[in-house]
N, C-alpha and C positions, 0 to 999 in steps of 0.2 A: 502492499501499500505507500510504504514510503518513496519506494522509487519509482513512481506512477504518481504522485503532487511531484517529484522534484523535474518526472523527464515534462510532466504540464508548464513548470515555471520557464525551465530553458525553450519552449517552443515559444511562448508567449515573448520571453526576452528577444527572442532570435528574429520573430514576426515585429516588432516594434524595429530591431536595427536594421529589419529589410524597408522597413515604411518612411524611418529618417533616412535613408541613404536614396529612396523614390522621391518623396516631398521635400523639395528646397526649403530650407530652413523650418522641419517640421519638428527639432529636438529642443528649439526654443517657446514652445505650444504649451506647455506644464510650466513656464516659469515666465511672471510677469515681470518685466524691467521697472524700473522706478526711476523717475525723471530725478537727474543730478541738477538739472537748471533752477535760478533764483529769480527766475522771472515768475512775478505774478499776476494777476487782471481780474477788476471787477466788471460786476455786472455793467450796463450800462455804460462801459465807458466810449465804447463807439461812439456817443451824441456829445464827448466833451472830449475829442482828440487833443485840440489845442486847450484843455483848458488848463491852467495850471494851480493844482489844489492842496501842494505840499505845504502851505502854510494852512490850512483848512484840517489837513487831516491830523498834523500837529497836534498833538496833547497839550503840552507845555507853549503853544502860540500864543496868539492872542485873542480874546473874546468874541467872539460872535456877535456883532451887531449889525445895524439895520443897513451898512455901508458894503460888508463883506460878504452879508450870509447870500445864500441860494437856493434857491427851489432844488428838490431831489431829481435826480435825469430821470427823465421818462413822463414826470408829474406836471408839462405845461406841453400842449399839443398846441402845432400850428393849425391859426384858422383856416377855416376849410373857403380854398378862393374860386365862387361861383361865377359864371357867365364869363371864362375865359377862355374858350375854344372847348371842341367837343372832346380831343384829345383825356382832356383832365376828370373828366368821367361825372363830372359837375358843370358843362359847359350847355350852352341852346341854353333849353327852356329849365334851368338850374333844378334838376327833380322836382319842377312841378307838373311836368306833364305838356300834352299840348291841348288839348280844350278843357271844358268843363268851370265850375264857378271859381274852385279852389286855382286855377292857373291864372285868376285875373288879378289885376292890381288892384291894390287894397285889402280892408281884410274881405273874407268872403261872407261871413254870417257875422253879424252884431254878438253881446259879448249876453252869454246863458243862452243860447238856441240851442237845442239839440234835435234839430233836423226833424219838427214838426210836432213830436211828442210832451207831453206836459211838464216843463221846465221846472227843475229842481225846485228854485223860487216860488214855484206855482203849488207843487205839490206840497213842501213844509205848511202846519200849522201857521196862524198868523195870530199874536197876541198883538193887535194894535193898543197904543196908549200904554203898556206895561214895558216896566223895565226891561225886560228881557225880550221885547219884540222888537221890531226891525226900527233903524234910527237912534235906538236906545241904547246906554252900556249900564251895565248894571254893574254896582259897585262889589264885589267878594270881600267879605271881613276875614279877618283870622277871629274867633270868638274865645272871648277870657270870659269866664263865668267865677264868679261871686264865691264860690266854695275856694278857688285858687286863694285867694288873697286872705281866707282865713287865719293862716301861719303868718302873718305879717305882724314887726312889732308895733306896736304905736308909735306915733310918730313918723314913721318911715314914708318911704317914696316909693311906690309903688308902679312900677310897667310893666312890659312883653319882658325885655331882657333881665331884670332882675329876676323874674317868676320863670323863666328860662335858669338863669343861673344858680336858681334853687332846687331846681330840678322842678318845680309846680307847674308848668308848663312844657309842652313839647315842640319841638321842633317844626315850623311851618315857611310855606311857600309863600304867604300871602304877607304884605309888608304893613297890612292896615288892621288895624286892631280894634276889636268894638268890645265893653262889656256886657252882659247881661247877669239876668239872676240862675243862679243856681237851684239846686235840687236842696242840698242844708243850709241850715239858717246861715246868716250872713253875723260874723260877731267882732269880726277888727274892729278896733277903734282907731278912732283920730290918724286915720288915714290917707296920703295924699295919692289917688289914684290916676295916672297918666295913660290915658288913650286917645284913637281917635275920634271914639263914636262912644255914645253911652246911651243904652235904653231907659228909657225913664223908670222904669223899675228897680234901673241897678243903680243910676244914681239916687232915686230917692234913700236907698238902702245905706247908700254909704254917706249922704249929705244928714241922716238921722243920727247914724253912729259917731259923729262928728269928725266928719272927714271930711275931702276935699275932690272935685273930677275937675281934671284940667286937661284942657283937648290941645292935642297935637297937630301939628301943620303937616298934611300928607303927604309932602314931598319932602320936606327937609327931616321931621320930626320936633322941631322947636316948638316949646310952651306957646301957645296964641292968646290963651284968658283961660278962664272956668267956665263950664257949663254951666248954663242959667235952666234952672228946671224950670223957676216960675214959667218962662217963657215958653219954655215944652209944652209944659201942661197948657197955655192957655191956647198952643198952635193947633195942640190935640185935641182942645175942645171945641175950637172954631171948626176944623176937620168935621170935627163928627156934627156938630149944629148945621154945617152946609148939606151933610150926607142925609141928615134928619128933614132938611127943608125941602132937599129936592125929592125925597123918598114922599112926604106929604103932598107937592104938587104933582109930582107923576099921577098919584093915585087920584087925586082930583077932578086931573085931567082924562083919566081913564075913566072916570064916572062922568064925567060931562060926554065924554064921545058916546059913550051905553047910552045915556036919555036921547041925544038929537036923535040917536039912531031905531029909536022907541017912536 
């Protein structure tokens, strides 16, 4: 058995020698030569053949500023030149075709046109006269509840930043803050609360406990004055009376119309 294995080994070895003598360079197939060259090549180097980047690639060189900073190779493409001959690929009709409405000069359709179907601005429901309707802007506030102010010490100034630093308020993406009444009883005494807006109920609780409500400017955050609770209550009362009078007027008008029909 050993003699048979030795014979097979010598037969294969002889076949490899014959193959190497028949095929030029076949003996080098089994070994991959390593390059001894010290040259290196970066990606997209062909786009900067003439650019000298030795100063930029030097870690101990100058700091990158607006004067020497450059965009990454390949990130800025040349603009497509249209109408400069058919050989460029976008000549003659410049990719707009020969016929049709979209090949003419000017805008082919008006803004919002969807080919004749009911456009989006007509499919959506409208809230006319409401802050979320068309032509209106709704101010979204970050809500601060009076529960979050209960841990404030007497005589201290409380705003969103102090509440956030004391872990009584979460991080908010809105920069305009409004104070509302919370679920728990308000127990803070002699506290000056600063916010961009207050509800009448929250302002009443703060003032009744000896505190003050200071209004902040929406753009700069500076204190612009103290919240006038009496004026706010008077405005609310006027709005309430106006709504009540309008309701009574509409009821009387409807009653007169029903009498005329009879």
